[in-house]
Biotite code that builds the C-alpha atoms (Angstrom):
import biotite.structure as struc

atoms = struc.array([
    struc.Atom([85.987, 103.031, 86.281], chain_id="A", res_id=1, res_name="MET", atom_name="CA", element="C"),
    struc.Atom([85.927, 99.386, 87.392], chain_id="A", res_id=2, res_name="LYS", atom_name="CA", element="C"),
    struc.Atom([88.066, 98.382, 84.392], chain_id="A", res_id=3, res_name="ARG", atom_name="CA", element="C"),
    struc.Atom([90.631, 101.093, 85.242], chain_id="A", res_id=4, res_name="ASN", atom_name="CA", element="C"),
    struc.Atom([90.805, 99.972, 88.876], chain_id="A", res_id=5, res_name="LEU", atom_name="CA", element="C"),
    struc.Atom([91.188, 96.347, 87.782], chain_id="A", res_id=6, res_name="ALA", atom_name="CA", element="C"),
    struc.Atom([93.941, 97.358, 85.351], chain_id="A", res_id=7, res_name="SER", atom_name="CA", element="C"),
    struc.Atom([95.780, 99.271, 88.079], chain_id="A", res_id=8, res_name="VAL", atom_name="CA", element="C"),
    struc.Atom([95.558, 96.309, 90.468], chain_id="A", res_id=9, res_name="CYS", atom_name="CA", element="C"),
    struc.Atom([96.722, 93.927, 87.758], chain_id="A", res_id=10, res_name="LEU", atom_name="CA", element="C"),
    struc.Atom([99.612, 96.222, 86.858], chain_id="A", res_id=11, res_name="ALA", atom_name="CA", element="C"),
    struc.Atom([100.763, 96.415, 90.479], chain_id="A", res_id=12, res_name="LEU", atom_name="CA", element="C"),
    struc.Atom([100.533, 92.647, 90.772], chain_id="A", res_id=13, res_name="LEU", atom_name="CA", element="C"),
    struc.Atom([102.591, 92.207, 87.599], chain_id="A", res_id=14, res_name="LEU", atom_name="CA", element="C"),
    struc.Atom([105.280, 94.591, 88.844], chain_id="A", res_id=15, res_name="ILE", atom_name="CA", element="C"),
    struc.Atom([105.563, 92.614, 92.069], chain_id="A", res_id=16, res_name="ASN", atom_name="CA", element="C"),
    struc.Atom([105.604, 89.292, 90.209], chain_id="A", res_id=17, res_name="LEU", atom_name="CA", element="C"),
    struc.Atom([108.216, 90.538, 87.777], chain_id="A", res_id=18, res_name="THR", atom_name="CA", element="C"),
    struc.Atom([110.490, 91.781, 90.527], chain_id="A", res_id=19, res_name="LEU", atom_name="CA", element="C"),
    struc.Atom([110.039, 88.547, 92.491], chain_id="A", res_id=20, res_name="ALA", atom_name="CA", element="C"),
    struc.Atom([110.769, 86.434, 89.409], chain_id="A", res_id=21, res_name="GLN", atom_name="CA", element="C"),
    struc.Atom([113.627, 88.529, 88.013], chain_id="A", res_id=22, res_name="ALA", atom_name="CA", element="C"),
    struc.Atom([115.998, 85.611, 88.641], chain_id="A", res_id=23, res_name="GLY", atom_name="CA", element="C"),
    struc.Atom([114.029, 83.505, 86.172], chain_id="A", res_id=24, res_name="ARG", atom_name="CA", element="C"),
    struc.Atom([114.651, 85.862, 83.294], chain_id="A", res_id=25, res_name="ILE", atom_name="CA", element="C"),
    struc.Atom([117.473, 84.898, 80.959], chain_id="A", res_id=26, res_name="GLU", atom_name="CA", element="C"),
    struc.Atom([120.823, 86.376, 81.966], chain_id="A", res_id=27, res_name="GLN", atom_name="CA", element="C"),
    struc.Atom([121.319, 87.892, 78.498], chain_id="A", res_id=28, res_name="ASP", atom_name="CA", element="C"),
    struc.Atom([117.937, 89.554, 78.576], chain_id="A", res_id=29, res_name="SER", atom_name="CA", element="C"),
    struc.Atom([117.714, 91.845, 81.585], chain_id="A", res_id=30, res_name="ASN", atom_name="CA", element="C"),
    struc.Atom([114.564, 93.737, 82.298], chain_id="A", res_id=31, res_name="LEU", atom_name="CA", element="C"),
    struc.Atom([114.358, 96.635, 79.888], chain_id="A", res_id=32, res_name="VAL", atom_name="CA", element="C"),
    struc.Atom([112.411, 99.829, 80.348], chain_id="A", res_id=33, res_name="TYR", atom_name="CA", element="C"),
    struc.Atom([110.786, 100.668, 77.051], chain_id="A", res_id=34, res_name="LEU", atom_name="CA", element="C"),
    struc.Atom([110.530, 104.275, 76.038], chain_id="A", res_id=35, res_name="LYS", atom_name="CA", element="C"),
    struc.Atom([107.083, 105.754, 76.743], chain_id="A", res_id=36, res_name="ASP", atom_name="CA", element="C"),
    struc.Atom([105.230, 106.620, 73.540], chain_id="A", res_id=37, res_name="PHE", atom_name="CA", element="C"),
    struc.Atom([103.204, 109.234, 75.418], chain_id="A", res_id=38, res_name="GLY", atom_name="CA", element="C"),
    struc.Atom([99.659, 107.965, 75.022], chain_id="A", res_id=39, res_name="LEU", atom_name="CA", element="C"),
    struc.Atom([97.469, 108.846, 77.978], chain_id="A", res_id=40, res_name="GLN", atom_name="CA", element="C"),
    struc.Atom([95.995, 105.971, 79.987], chain_id="A", res_id=41, res_name="ASN", atom_name="CA", element="C"),
    struc.Atom([97.674, 103.404, 77.734], chain_id="A", res_id=42, res_name="VAL", atom_name="CA", element="C"),
    struc.Atom([100.927, 101.550, 78.304], chain_id="A", res_id=43, res_name="TYR", atom_name="CA", element="C"),
    struc.Atom([102.754, 101.832, 75.028], chain_id="A", res_id=44, res_name="SER", atom_name="CA", element="C"),
    struc.Atom([106.203, 101.944, 73.508], chain_id="A", res_id=45, res_name="ALA", atom_name="CA", element="C"),
    struc.Atom([107.582, 103.224, 70.218], chain_id="A", res_id=46, res_name="PRO", atom_name="CA", element="C"),
    struc.Atom([108.388, 100.640, 67.573], chain_id="A", res_id=47, res_name="ALA", atom_name="CA", element="C"),
    struc.Atom([111.006, 100.722, 64.833], chain_id="A", res_id=48, res_name="ASN", atom_name="CA", element="C"),
    struc.Atom([108.485, 100.302, 61.993], chain_id="A", res_id=49, res_name="ARG", atom_name="CA", element="C"),
    struc.Atom([109.648, 96.772, 61.257], chain_id="A", res_id=50, res_name="ASP", atom_name="CA", element="C"),
    struc.Atom([106.742, 94.418, 61.941], chain_id="A", res_id=51, res_name="LEU", atom_name="CA", element="C"),
    struc.Atom([107.420, 91.192, 60.025], chain_id="A", res_id=52, res_name="LYS", atom_name="CA", element="C"),
    struc.Atom([105.952, 87.762, 59.374], chain_id="A", res_id=53, res_name="PHE", atom_name="CA", element="C"),
    struc.Atom([109.135, 85.742, 59.003], chain_id="A", res_id=54, res_name="GLY", atom_name="CA", element="C"),
    struc.Atom([111.151, 87.900, 56.593], chain_id="A", res_id=55, res_name="ASP", atom_name="CA", element="C"),
    struc.Atom([108.085, 89.553, 55.050], chain_id="A", res_id=56, res_name="VAL", atom_name="CA", element="C"),
    struc.Atom([107.526, 93.186, 56.118], chain_id="A", res_id=57, res_name="PRO", atom_name="CA", element="C"),
    struc.Atom([103.926, 93.772, 57.157], chain_id="A", res_id=58, res_name="LEU", atom_name="CA", element="C"),
    struc.Atom([103.677, 97.386, 58.174], chain_id="A", res_id=59, res_name="SER", atom_name="CA", element="C"),
    struc.Atom([105.337, 100.521, 59.443], chain_id="A", res_id=60, res_name="ASN", atom_name="CA", element="C"),
    struc.Atom([104.117, 100.006, 63.001], chain_id="A", res_id=61, res_name="VAL", atom_name="CA", element="C"),
    struc.Atom([105.020, 103.090, 65.025], chain_id="A", res_id=62, res_name="GLN", atom_name="CA", element="C"),
    struc.Atom([103.687, 102.092, 68.430], chain_id="A", res_id=63, res_name="VAL", atom_name="CA", element="C"),
    struc.Atom([103.055, 98.928, 70.410], chain_id="A", res_id=64, res_name="ALA", atom_name="CA", element="C"),
    struc.Atom([100.442, 98.866, 73.135], chain_id="A", res_id=65, res_name="GLU", atom_name="CA", element="C"),
    struc.Atom([99.787, 96.221, 75.766], chain_id="A", res_id=66, res_name="PHE", atom_name="CA", element="C"),
    struc.Atom([96.374, 94.847, 76.771], chain_id="A", res_id=67, res_name="ASP", atom_name="CA", element="C"),
    struc.Atom([97.101, 91.860, 78.970], chain_id="A", res_id=68, res_name="ILE", atom_name="CA", element="C"),
    struc.Atom([93.415, 91.276, 79.629], chain_id="A", res_id=69, res_name="GLU", atom_name="CA", element="C"),
    struc.Atom([92.678, 90.347, 76.011], chain_id="A", res_id=70, res_name="SER", atom_name="CA", element="C"),
    struc.Atom([93.343, 86.915, 74.522], chain_id="A", res_id=71, res_name="PRO", atom_name="CA", element="C"),
    struc.Atom([93.765, 88.623, 71.140], chain_id="A", res_id=72, res_name="PHE", atom_name="CA", element="C"),
    struc.Atom([96.547, 90.677, 69.632], chain_id="A", res_id=73, res_name="HIS", atom_name="CA", element="C"),
    struc.Atom([95.254, 93.613, 67.590], chain_id="A", res_id=74, res_name="ILE", atom_name="CA", element="C"),
    struc.Atom([96.527, 94.863, 64.237], chain_id="A", res_id=75, res_name="LEU", atom_name="CA", element="C"),
    struc.Atom([95.413, 98.003, 62.453], chain_id="A", res_id=76, res_name="SER", atom_name="CA", element="C"),
    struc.Atom([92.981, 97.646, 59.584], chain_id="A", res_id=77, res_name="ILE", atom_name="CA", element="C"),
    struc.Atom([95.899, 98.546, 57.325], chain_id="A", res_id=78, res_name="PHE", atom_name="CA", element="C"),
    struc.Atom([98.257, 95.871, 58.679], chain_id="A", res_id=79, res_name="THR", atom_name="CA", element="C"),
    struc.Atom([95.830, 92.964, 59.036], chain_id="A", res_id=80, res_name="PHE", atom_name="CA", element="C"),
    struc.Atom([95.353, 92.510, 55.253], chain_id="A", res_id=81, res_name="PRO", atom_name="CA", element="C"),
    struc.Atom([99.156, 92.476, 54.850], chain_id="A", res_id=82, res_name="SER", atom_name="CA", element="C"),
    struc.Atom([99.331, 89.477, 57.182], chain_id="A", res_id=83, res_name="LEU", atom_name="CA", element="C"),
    struc.Atom([96.672, 87.628, 55.178], chain_id="A", res_id=84, res_name="LEU", atom_name="CA", element="C"),
    struc.Atom([98.481, 88.533, 51.941], chain_id="A", res_id=85, res_name="GLN", atom_name="CA", element="C"),
    struc.Atom([101.705, 87.089, 53.394], chain_id="A", res_id=86, res_name="ALA", atom_name="CA", element="C"),
    struc.Atom([99.778, 83.884, 54.168], chain_id="A", res_id=87, res_name="PHE", atom_name="CA", element="C"),
    struc.Atom([98.542, 83.696, 50.573], chain_id="A", res_id=88, res_name="GLU", atom_name="CA", element="C"),
    struc.Atom([101.975, 84.437, 49.091], chain_id="A", res_id=89, res_name="ASN", atom_name="CA", element="C"),
    struc.Atom([103.498, 81.613, 51.132], chain_id="A", res_id=90, res_name="GLN", atom_name="CA", element="C"),
    struc.Atom([100.768, 79.096, 50.360], chain_id="A", res_id=91, res_name="GLY", atom_name="CA", element="C"),
    struc.Atom([99.283, 79.091, 53.850], chain_id="A", res_id=92, res_name="ILE", atom_name="CA", element="C"),
    struc.Atom([95.691, 77.912, 53.716], chain_id="A", res_id=93, res_name="GLU", atom_name="CA", element="C"),
    struc.Atom([93.190, 79.797, 55.829], chain_id="A", res_id=94, res_name="TYR", atom_name="CA", element="C"),
    struc.Atom([89.486, 80.520, 56.060], chain_id="A", res_id=95, res_name="THR", atom_name="CA", element="C"),
    struc.Atom([88.210, 84.002, 56.867], chain_id="A", res_id=96, res_name="TYR", atom_name="CA", element="C"),
    struc.Atom([84.788, 83.904, 58.482], chain_id="A", res_id=97, res_name="GLN", atom_name="CA", element="C"),
    struc.Atom([82.987, 86.516, 60.625], chain_id="A", res_id=98, res_name="ASN", atom_name="CA", element="C"),
    struc.Atom([86.204, 88.488, 61.234], chain_id="A", res_id=99, res_name="ASP", atom_name="CA", element="C"),
    struc.Atom([88.009, 85.327, 62.377], chain_id="A", res_id=100, res_name="ASN", atom_name="CA", element="C"),
    struc.Atom([90.838, 83.525, 60.613], chain_id="A", res_id=101, res_name="VAL", atom_name="CA", element="C"),
    struc.Atom([91.019, 79.726, 60.851], chain_id="A", res_id=102, res_name="PHE", atom_name="CA", element="C"),
    struc.Atom([93.975, 77.596, 59.780], chain_id="A", res_id=103, res_name="LEU", atom_name="CA", element="C"),
    struc.Atom([94.146, 73.815, 59.280], chain_id="A", res_id=104, res_name="PRO", atom_name="CA", element="C"),
    struc.Atom([97.662, 73.622, 60.772], chain_id="A", res_id=105, res_name="SER", atom_name="CA", element="C"),
    struc.Atom([100.614, 75.640, 62.058], chain_id="A", res_id=106, res_name="LEU", atom_name="CA", element="C"),
    struc.Atom([102.961, 73.950, 59.598], chain_id="A", res_id=107, res_name="GLU", atom_name="CA", element="C"),
    struc.Atom([103.967, 76.945, 57.447], chain_id="A", res_id=108, res_name="LYS", atom_name="CA", element="C"),
    struc.Atom([103.459, 79.697, 59.996], chain_id="A", res_id=109, res_name="LEU", atom_name="CA", element="C"),
    struc.Atom([106.461, 81.801, 60.936], chain_id="A", res_id=110, res_name="GLN", atom_name="CA", element="C"),
    struc.Atom([107.379, 84.028, 63.846], chain_id="A", res_id=111, res_name="ASP", atom_name="CA", element="C"),
    struc.Atom([106.028, 87.547, 63.944], chain_id="A", res_id=112, res_name="ILE", atom_name="CA", element="C"),
    struc.Atom([108.681, 90.030, 65.026], chain_id="A", res_id=113, res_name="THR", atom_name="CA", element="C"),
    struc.Atom([108.873, 93.683, 65.945], chain_id="A", res_id=114, res_name="LEU", atom_name="CA", element="C"),
    struc.Atom([111.613, 95.761, 67.520], chain_id="A", res_id=115, res_name="SER", atom_name="CA", element="C"),
    struc.Atom([110.548, 98.148, 70.245], chain_id="A", res_id=116, res_name="LEU", atom_name="CA", element="C"),
    struc.Atom([112.600, 101.078, 71.498], chain_id="A", res_id=117, res_name="VAL", atom_name="CA", element="C"),
    struc.Atom([114.012, 101.044, 75.025], chain_id="A", res_id=118, res_name="ASP", atom_name="CA", element="C"),
    struc.Atom([114.696, 104.123, 77.151], chain_id="A", res_id=119, res_name="GLU", atom_name="CA", element="C"),
    struc.Atom([118.259, 104.266, 75.762], chain_id="A", res_id=120, res_name="ASN", atom_name="CA", element="C"),
    struc.Atom([116.926, 104.282, 72.175], chain_id="A", res_id=121, res_name="ASN", atom_name="CA", element="C"),
    struc.Atom([118.164, 100.718, 71.634], chain_id="A", res_id=122, res_name="GLN", atom_name="CA", element="C"),
    struc.Atom([116.019, 98.031, 69.975], chain_id="A", res_id=123, res_name="PRO", atom_name="CA", element="C"),
    struc.Atom([114.336, 95.320, 72.036], chain_id="A", res_id=124, res_name="PHE", atom_name="CA", element="C"),
    struc.Atom([113.116, 92.522, 69.761], chain_id="A", res_id=125, res_name="PHE", atom_name="CA", element="C"),
    struc.Atom([109.765, 90.894, 70.462], chain_id="A", res_id=126, res_name="VAL", atom_name="CA", element="C"),
    struc.Atom([109.147, 87.558, 68.774], chain_id="A", res_id=127, res_name="ARG", atom_name="CA", element="C"),
    struc.Atom([105.741, 85.866, 68.739], chain_id="A", res_id=128, res_name="LEU", atom_name="CA", element="C"),
    struc.Atom([105.962, 82.210, 67.798], chain_id="A", res_id=129, res_name="GLN", atom_name="CA", element="C"),
    struc.Atom([102.924, 80.667, 66.057], chain_id="A", res_id=130, res_name="PRO", atom_name="CA", element="C"),
    struc.Atom([101.749, 78.892, 69.210], chain_id="A", res_id=131, res_name="GLN", atom_name="CA", element="C"),
    struc.Atom([101.411, 82.327, 70.869], chain_id="A", res_id=132, res_name="TYR", atom_name="CA", element="C"),
    struc.Atom([99.315, 83.908, 68.144], chain_id="A", res_id=133, res_name="TYR", atom_name="CA", element="C"),
    struc.Atom([97.041, 80.924, 67.446], chain_id="A", res_id=134, res_name="THR", atom_name="CA", element="C"),
    struc.Atom([94.766, 78.740, 69.517], chain_id="A", res_id=135, res_name="GLN", atom_name="CA", element="C"),
    struc.Atom([93.799, 75.170, 68.717], chain_id="A", res_id=136, res_name="GLN", atom_name="CA", element="C"),
    struc.Atom([90.056, 74.595, 68.637], chain_id="A", res_id=137, res_name="LEU", atom_name="CA", element="C"),
    struc.Atom([88.220, 71.391, 69.599], chain_id="A", res_id=138, res_name="PRO", atom_name="CA", element="C"),
    struc.Atom([87.704, 70.576, 65.890], chain_id="A", res_id=139, res_name="ASN", atom_name="CA", element="C"),
    struc.Atom([91.496, 70.495, 65.358], chain_id="A", res_id=140, res_name="GLY", atom_name="CA", element="C"),
    struc.Atom([91.661, 73.781, 63.464], chain_id="A", res_id=141, res_name="GLN", atom_name="CA", element="C"),
    struc.Atom([93.607, 76.778, 64.731], chain_id="A", res_id=142, res_name="TYR", atom_name="CA", element="C"),
    struc.Atom([92.188, 80.223, 65.251], chain_id="A", res_id=143, res_name="GLN", atom_name="CA", element="C"),
    struc.Atom([94.440, 83.183, 64.542], chain_id="A", res_id=144, res_name="LEU", atom_name="CA", element="C"),
    struc.Atom([94.590, 85.341, 67.674], chain_id="A", res_id=145, res_name="LEU", atom_name="CA", element="C"),
    struc.Atom([94.929, 88.557, 65.697], chain_id="A", res_id=146, res_name="PHE", atom_name="CA", element="C"),
    struc.Atom([91.964, 90.836, 65.243], chain_id="A", res_id=147, res_name="LYS", atom_name="CA", element="C"),
    struc.Atom([91.767, 94.028, 63.243], chain_id="A", res_id=148, res_name="LYS", atom_name="CA", element="C"),
    struc.Atom([90.794, 97.391, 64.607], chain_id="A", res_id=149, res_name="GLN", atom_name="CA", element="C"),
    struc.Atom([90.564, 100.907, 63.274], chain_id="A", res_id=150, res_name="ILE", atom_name="CA", element="C"),
    struc.Atom([93.974, 102.081, 64.434], chain_id="A", res_id=151, res_name="ARG", atom_name="CA", element="C"),
    struc.Atom([96.654, 103.986, 62.666], chain_id="A", res_id=152, res_name="ASN", atom_name="CA", element="C"),
    struc.Atom([100.095, 102.415, 62.845], chain_id="A", res_id=153, res_name="ALA", atom_name="CA", element="C"),
    struc.Atom([99.801, 100.260, 65.950], chain_id="A", res_id=154, res_name="ALA", atom_name="CA", element="C"),
    struc.Atom([99.885, 96.749, 67.274], chain_id="A", res_id=155, res_name="ILE", atom_name="CA", element="C"),
    struc.Atom([98.347, 95.781, 70.592], chain_id="A", res_id=156, res_name="ILE", atom_name="CA", element="C"),
    struc.Atom([99.863, 92.757, 72.284], chain_id="A", res_id=157, res_name="PHE", atom_name="CA", element="C"),
    struc.Atom([97.359, 90.589, 74.136], chain_id="A", res_id=158, res_name="GLY", atom_name="CA", element="C"),
    struc.Atom([97.979, 88.370, 77.131], chain_id="A", res_id=159, res_name="LYS", atom_name="CA", element="C"),
    struc.Atom([99.703, 85.643, 75.075], chain_id="A", res_id=160, res_name="ALA", atom_name="CA", element="C"),
    struc.Atom([102.844, 87.801, 75.122], chain_id="A", res_id=161, res_name="ILE", atom_name="CA", element="C"),
    struc.Atom([103.159, 86.770, 78.778], chain_id="A", res_id=162, res_name="LEU", atom_name="CA", element="C"),
    struc.Atom([104.032, 83.245, 77.626], chain_id="A", res_id=163, res_name="GLU", atom_name="CA", element="C"),
    struc.Atom([107.438, 84.390, 76.348], chain_id="A", res_id=164, res_name="SER", atom_name="CA", element="C"),
    struc.Atom([108.061, 87.665, 78.144], chain_id="A", res_id=165, res_name="TYR", atom_name="CA", element="C"),
    struc.Atom([107.854, 89.102, 81.619], chain_id="A", res_id=166, res_name="GLN", atom_name="CA", element="C"),
    struc.Atom([105.860, 92.301, 81.244], chain_id="A", res_id=167, res_name="VAL", atom_name="CA", element="C"),
    struc.Atom([105.235, 94.838, 83.978], chain_id="A", res_id=168, res_name="ALA", atom_name="CA", element="C"),
    struc.Atom([104.087, 98.414, 84.132], chain_id="A", res_id=169, res_name="PHE", atom_name="CA", element="C"),
    struc.Atom([105.814, 101.135, 86.127], chain_id="A", res_id=170, res_name="ASP", atom_name="CA", element="C"),
    struc.Atom([103.037, 103.561, 86.982], chain_id="A", res_id=171, res_name="GLN", atom_name="CA", element="C"),
    struc.Atom([105.311, 106.270, 88.340], chain_id="A", res_id=172, res_name="ASP", atom_name="CA", element="C"),
    struc.Atom([107.375, 106.428, 85.157], chain_id="A", res_id=173, res_name="ARG", atom_name="CA", element="C"),
    struc.Atom([104.463, 105.347, 82.917], chain_id="A", res_id=174, res_name="HIS", atom_name="CA", element="C"),
    struc.Atom([106.690, 102.803, 81.208], chain_id="A", res_id=175, res_name="GLN", atom_name="CA", element="C"),
    struc.Atom([106.499, 99.202, 80.130], chain_id="A", res_id=176, res_name="VAL", atom_name="CA", element="C"),
    struc.Atom([109.150, 96.912, 81.614], chain_id="A", res_id=177, res_name="ILE", atom_name="CA", element="C"),
    struc.Atom([109.887, 93.804, 79.567], chain_id="A", res_id=178, res_name="ILE", atom_name="CA", element="C"),
    struc.Atom([112.305, 90.880, 79.632], chain_id="A", res_id=179, res_name="GLY", atom_name="CA", element="C"),
    struc.Atom([112.491, 87.521, 77.930], chain_id="A", res_id=180, res_name="GLU", atom_name="CA", element="C"),
    struc.Atom([111.596, 84.527, 80.078], chain_id="A", res_id=181, res_name="LYS", atom_name="CA", element="C"),
    struc.Atom([114.169, 81.768, 80.442], chain_id="A", res_id=182, res_name="GLY", atom_name="CA", element="C"),
    struc.Atom([113.718, 78.400, 78.744], chain_id="A", res_id=183, res_name="GLN", atom_name="CA", element="C"),
    struc.Atom([113.008, 76.766, 82.089], chain_id="A", res_id=184, res_name="LEU", atom_name="CA", element="C"),
    struc.Atom([110.185, 79.198, 82.731], chain_id="A", res_id=185, res_name="TYR", atom_name="CA", element="C"),
    struc.Atom([108.731, 78.747, 79.221], chain_id="A", res_id=186, res_name="ASN", atom_name="CA", element="C"),
    struc.Atom([108.506, 74.997, 79.770], chain_id="A", res_id=187, res_name="ASN", atom_name="CA", element="C"),
    struc.Atom([106.627, 75.451, 83.059], chain_id="A", res_id=188, res_name="ASN", atom_name="CA", element="C"),
    struc.Atom([109.167, 73.318, 84.927], chain_id="A", res_id=189, res_name="GLN", atom_name="CA", element="C"),
    struc.Atom([109.474, 75.651, 87.883], chain_id="A", res_id=190, res_name="ILE", atom_name="CA", element="C"),
])
């Protein structure tokens, strides 16, 4: 119950912040209402089944969910191995230990992309750059901020998506509102 109340408060705060900061969103990327996937108590949107690591298809992701309280993005147990296989195929060194993936550098990592469906059935492309799905550790290594979970065809975006996108939740319409942040905002020069 406390988590639900906290999520509601956070969602209302994000809606207010998004509306107040709408002028900071790139002109070419207006706020978009994503189509509601219809999951109860979860903010989600349909995806176009085109999750990719660079140009490498990873999975037929059907739905994207948002958990802005988690530092981790979540992939299904079916998709996660595809990401590691893409690493291996492209010569990306990594260590898998205790359900965590560690990388010596970001050098060969590529963007992870997925197109979501807006309320007009048009694609809205989400792009996660390596710095938003990894975290540098004190020892100089990088931890992959993707975890696996027993899910069907889903991805859950964690709070790192807020680095590149304005995300808000319209409780009345039960929809995710999303828009790309401007370059000025990304560089924290406001």
